[in-house]
C-alpha positions as CSV (number, residue, x, y, z in Angstrom):
1,M,0.0,0.0,0.0
2,A,2.9,2.4,0.7
3,K,4.1,2.0,-2.9
4,Y,0.6,3.1,-4.2
5,K,0.7,6.1,-1.7
6,Y,3.8,7.4,-3.4
7,I,2.4,6.9,-6.8
8,I,-0.8,8.8,-5.8
9,Y,1.4,11.7,-4.6
10,A,3.3,11.7,-7.9
11,F,0.2,11.6,-10.1
12,S,-1.3,14.4,-8.0
13,C,1.7,16.6,-8.8
14,V,1.5,15.6,-12.5
15,L,-2.1,16.7,-12.7
16,I,-1.5,19.9,-10.7
17,W,1.5,20.9,-12.7
18,S,-0.1,20.2,-16.0
19,F,-2.3,23.3,-15.4
20,V,0.6,25.7,-14.9
21,P,0.6,26.9,-18.5
22,S,-3.2,27.4,-18.6
23,I,-3.5,29.0,-15.2
24,S,-0.5,31.3,-15.8
25,R,-2.1,32.5,-19.1
26,L,-5.4,33.2,-17.4
27,G,-3.6,35.0,-14.5
28,Q,-1.7,37.3,-16.8
29,K,-4.9,38.7,-18.5
30,G,-5.0,41.5,-16.0
31,M,-1.4,41.5,-14.8
32,D,2.1,41.3,-16.4
33,H,4.5,38.4,-15.5
34,F,6.3,40.5,-12.8
35,Q,3.1,41.2,-10.9
36,Y,1.8,37.6,-11.4
37,L,5.0,36.1,-10.0
38,F,5.2,38.5,-7.1
39,W,1.7,37.7,-5.8
40,S,2.1,34.0,-6.5
41,N,5.3,33.9,-4.5
42,I,3.6,35.6,-1.5
43,L,0.8,33.1,-1.5
44,S,3.3,30.2,-1.9
45,V,5.2,31.5,1.2
46,L,2.0,31.5,3.3
47,A,0.9,28.1,2.0
48,V,4.2,26.4,2.7
49,F,4.5,28.1,6.1
50,F,1.2,26.6,7.3
51,V,2.0,23.2,5.9
52,A,5.4,23.2,7.6
53,I,3.7,24.1,10.9
54,L,1.2,21.3,10.4
55,M,4.1,18.9,9.8
56,G,5.7,19.7,13.1
57,R,8.2,22.4,12.3
58,N,8.1,25.2,15.0
59,L,8.5,28.9,14.5
60,K,12.1,28.9,15.7
61,Q,13.1,26.2,13.2
62,L,11.3,28.1,10.4
63,L,12.3,31.7,11.1
64,F,15.8,31.4,12.5
65,I,18.3,29.6,10.3
66,P,22.1,29.9,10.3
67,F,23.7,32.5,8.1
68,P,25.4,30.0,5.7
69,V,22.1,28.3,5.2
70,M,20.5,31.7,4.5
71,L,23.0,32.3,1.7
72,K,22.2,28.9,0.2
73,V,18.5,29.5,0.1
74,L,19.0,33.0,-1.2
75,I,20.8,31.5,-4.2
76,L,18.1,28.9,-4.6
77,G,15.3,31.5,-4.3
78,A,16.9,33.8,-6.9
79,L,17.2,30.8,-9.3
80,D,13.5,29.9,-8.6
81,C,12.4,33.4,-9.3
82,F,14.3,33.6,-12.6
83,F,12.8,30.3,-13.7
84,Y,9.2,31.3,-13.1
85,L,9.6,34.9,-14.3
86,L,11.0,33.7,-17.7
87,L,8.5,30.9,-17.9
88,Y,5.5,33.0,-17.3
89,Y,6.7,35.5,-19.9
90,G,7.1,32.8,-22.4
91,Y,3.6,31.5,-21.9
92,S,2.2,35.0,-22.2
93,I,3.4,35.6,-25.7
94,E,4.5,32.3,-27.4
95,N,2.7,29.1,-28.5
96,G,2.3,27.2,-25.2
97,V,3.3,23.8,-26.7
98,A,6.6,25.2,-28.0
99,V,7.2,26.7,-24.5
100,L,6.5,23.3,-23.0
101,V,9.1,21.5,-25.0
102,V,11.8,24.1,-24.1
103,Q,10.6,24.1,-20.4
104,Y,11.1,20.4,-20.0
105,S,14.7,20.5,-21.1
106,W,15.6,21.0,-17.5
107,P,16.0,17.3,-16.6
108,L,18.6,17.0,-19.3
109,M,20.4,20.1,-18.0
110,I,20.5,18.5,-14.5
111,I,22.5,15.6,-16.0
112,G,24.9,18.0,-17.7
113,L,25.3,20.3,-14.7
114,S,25.9,17.3,-12.4
115,F,28.7,16.2,-14.8
116,F,30.4,19.6,-15.1
117,L,30.0,20.8,-11.5
118,F,30.2,17.6,-9.5
119,K,32.0,15.3,-12.0
120,E,29.3,12.7,-12.0
121,K,29.8,10.1,-14.7
122,L,27.6,10.0,-17.8
123,S,26.2,6.7,-19.0
124,I,25.5,5.9,-22.6
125,R,21.7,6.3,-22.0
126,Q,22.2,9.7,-20.5
127,M,24.4,10.8,-23.5
128,I,21.7,9.6,-25.9
129,G,19.0,11.3,-23.7
130,I,20.9,14.7,-23.8
131,T,21.3,14.3,-27.6
132,L,17.6,13.7,-28.1
133,G,16.8,16.6,-25.9
134,F,19.0,18.9,-27.9
135,I,17.3,17.7,-31.1
136,A,13.9,18.4,-29.6
137,V,14.8,22.0,-28.8
138,V,16.2,22.5,-32.4
139,I,13.0,21.0,-33.9
140,T,10.9,23.3,-31.7
141,F,12.7,26.5,-32.7
142,T,12.6,25.6,-36.4
143,Q,9.3,23.7,-36.6
144,G,11.2,20.9,-38.3
145,N,12.9,23.1,-40.9
146,I,16.5,23.3,-39.5
147,T,17.5,26.0,-42.0
148,Q,15.5,28.7,-40.3
149,I,13.9,29.8,-37.0
150,A,10.2,29.4,-37.5
151,V,8.6,30.4,-34.1
152,E,7.0,33.8,-33.8
153,H,9.0,34.9,-30.7
154,P,12.3,33.1,-30.7
155,Q,13.6,35.4,-28.0
156,A,10.9,34.2,-25.7
157,L,11.9,30.6,-26.1
158,L,15.5,31.6,-25.5
159,L,14.5,33.2,-22.2
160,V,12.4,30.1,-21.3
161,F,15.5,28.0,-22.1
162,S,17.5,30.2,-19.7
163,G,14.8,29.8,-17.1
164,A,15.0,26.0,-17.5
165,F,18.8,26.3,-16.9
166,C,18.1,28.2,-13.7
167,F,15.7,25.5,-12.5
168,A,18.1,22.7,-13.3
169,L,20.9,24.6,-11.5
170,M,18.6,25.1,-8.5
171,S,17.8,21.4,-8.5
172,V,21.4,20.3,-8.6
173,L,22.5,22.7,-5.9
174,S,19.6,21.9,-3.6
175,K,20.6,18.2,-3.8
176,H,24.1,19.0,-2.5
177,F,23.0,21.7,0.1
178,S,21.3,19.1,2.4
179,I,18.6,21.4,3.9
180,D,15.4,20.3,5.6
181,P,12.8,20.2,2.7
182,Y,10.0,22.0,4.5
183,I,12.3,24.8,5.9
184,S,14.2,25.2,2.7
185,T,11.0,25.4,0.6
186,F,9.6,28.1,2.9
187,W,12.8,30.1,2.6
188,V,13.2,29.5,-1.1
189,F,9.8,31.0,-1.7
190,T,10.6,33.8,0.7
191,C,13.8,34.7,-1.1
192,S,12.1,34.3,-4.4
193,T,9.5,36.8,-3.2
194,L,12.2,39.3,-2.3
195,V,13.9,39.0,-5.7
196,S,10.5,39.2,-7.6
197,A,9.7,42.4,-5.6
198,V,12.9,44.0,-6.8
199,F,12.0,43.1,-10.4
200,L,8.5,44.4,-9.8
201,L,9.7,47.8,-8.6
202,A,12.3,48.1,-11.3
203,F,10.3,47.0,-14.4
204,S,6.6,47.1,-13.5
205,S,4.2,48.6,-11.0
206,F,2.3,47.5,-7.9
207,N,-1.1,46.0,-8.9
208,W,-3.6,44.0,-6.9
209,P,-4.8,40.7,-8.4
210,V,-8.4,41.5,-9.0
211,G,-11.1,40.5,-11.4
212,D,-10.2,37.7,-13.8
213,S,-6.6,37.5,-12.4
214,L,-7.6,36.8,-8.8
215,M,-8.7,33.2,-8.9
216,P,-5.8,32.0,-11.2
217,T,-3.3,33.8,-8.9
218,L,-4.7,32.2,-5.8
219,L,-4.6,28.7,-7.5
220,N,-1.1,29.2,-8.8
221,G,0.3,30.5,-5.5
222,I,-1.3,28.2,-3.1
223,I,-1.7,24.9,-5.0
224,L,0.3,24.9,-8.2
225,N,3.5,26.2,-6.6
226,G,3.1,26.1,-2.8
227,V,1.4,22.9,-1.7
228,S,2.5,20.9,-4.8
229,Y,6.1,21.2,-3.7
230,I,5.3,19.5,-0.4
231,I,3.4,16.7,-2.2
232,W,6.4,16.2,-4.5
233,F,8.7,15.9,-1.5
234,K,6.4,13.1,-0.2
235,A,6.5,11.4,-3.5
236,M,10.3,11.5,-3.6
237,N,10.5,9.8,-0.2
238,S,9.7,6.6,-2.1
239,P,12.5,3.9,-2.1
240,D,12.0,4.0,-5.9
241,S,12.1,7.7,-6.3
242,P,13.7,7.7,-9.8
243,K,10.9,5.5,-11.1
244,I,8.3,7.7,-9.4
245,A,10.0,10.8,-10.9
246,S,9.5,9.3,-14.4
247,I,5.7,9.8,-13.9
248,L,6.5,13.6,-14.1
249,F,6.8,13.4,-17.9
250,L,3.1,12.8,-18.2
251,S,2.6,16.4,-17.1
252,P,3.7,18.1,-20.4
253,V,1.5,15.8,-22.3
254,L,-1.6,16.8,-20.3
255,S,-0.5,20.5,-20.5
256,M,-0.4,20.2,-24.3
257,I,-3.9,18.8,-24.3
258,W,-5.2,21.6,-22.0
259,L,-3.6,24.3,-24.2
260,I,-5.0,23.0,-27.4
261,L,-8.5,22.3,-26.0
262,F,-8.9,25.5,-23.9
263,F,-6.9,28.1,-25.7
264,G,-6.8,26.8,-29.3
265,D,-3.0,26.8,-29.5
266,A,-1.8,25.7,-32.9
267,F,-1.3,22.0,-33.3
268,V,2.1,22.0,-35.0
269,P,3.3,18.4,-35.7
270,A,6.9,19.5,-35.1
271,Y,6.1,20.6,-31.5
272,V,4.5,17.2,-30.8
273,V,7.7,15.4,-32.2
274,G,9.8,17.7,-30.0
275,L,7.7,17.0,-26.9
276,A,7.9,13.3,-27.5
277,L,11.7,13.5,-27.9
278,V,12.0,15.5,-24.7
279,I,9.9,12.9,-22.8
280,I,11.9,10.0,-24.2
281,S,15.2,11.7,-23.4
282,G,14.1,12.4,-19.8
283,L,13.0,8.8,-19.3
284,L,16.4,7.6,-20.6
285,C,18.3,9.8,-18.2
286,I,16.1,8.7,-15.2
287,S,16.3,5.0,-16.1
288,A,20.1,5.3,-16.4
289,K,20.2,7.0,-13.0
290,T,18.0,4.2,-11.5
291,K,20.3,1.5,-12.8
292,T,23.4,3.3,-11.4
293,A,21.7,3.8,-8.0
294,T,20.8,0.1,-7.9
295,Q,24.3,-1.0,-8.7
296,N,25.7,1.3,-6.0
297,T,23.3,-0.1,-3.4
298,L,24.3,-3.7,-4.3
299,S,28.0,-2.7,-4.0
300,D,27.3,-1.2,-0.5
301,D,25.5,-4.4,0.6
302,L,28.4,-6.5,-0.5
303,I,30.9,-4.3,1.4
304,E,28.8,-4.4,4.5
305,D,28.6,-8.2,4.4
């Protein structure tokens, strides 16, 4: 039964995150991406704070952390802010399916960053996965015609690609920072809020989420970003976390369906091919990681015996 519990957690996140493109587009009807991210971050901070309290963390643990830890979460918070800021901008002006393909290049970047920053070895499957991911991005930018860039706003996709890099770097660094997940998530959203406030003051203006923007902002801040992170942490507590993580690649498929059904985004065959390649490449990277982890566990058992 415990195994099915983790699978339920993972599928819940997949369903929740599949609505990020659609909800972000609705939320930005009355606000720009700076305003939308700022209010979403504030709501995420409040949501994660209450969940952390319910899970047994006290105020002292949450509010008072060592200075070195504060520096780490400030870095993670800034990277989180850049990721969502660039992602929301992409969804506001470009074809949502094209943005999806570029957005989900972050699992491949995690493999590359782990190799360059922490000298983790690459398997043949991971190399193939990275290659397929690169091909997927090229197909998306050119709509299958590699002699030209065919998307309407290539600069938007470049920014989304940069945002995906920020998310991948945040994921790699958080893995090596070893911080309590509830406390770190609270502070990551807090620091992200501060960074987004700076961008808001510098490039936009203060605006309350009212009218058509109110409900999407509430949903995004409380559930899509805030509570979903906690659910994902629970899913990753599974002994087979890499296999559970592979379920994540159902999310962009559902997202694509919602964008085409609800917003009438153009069904470009090249985007579907690109999305399929990204999913295959991510699954290759995760399956290779699972195999390596299993081999390491067996080696440890042999040493202990």
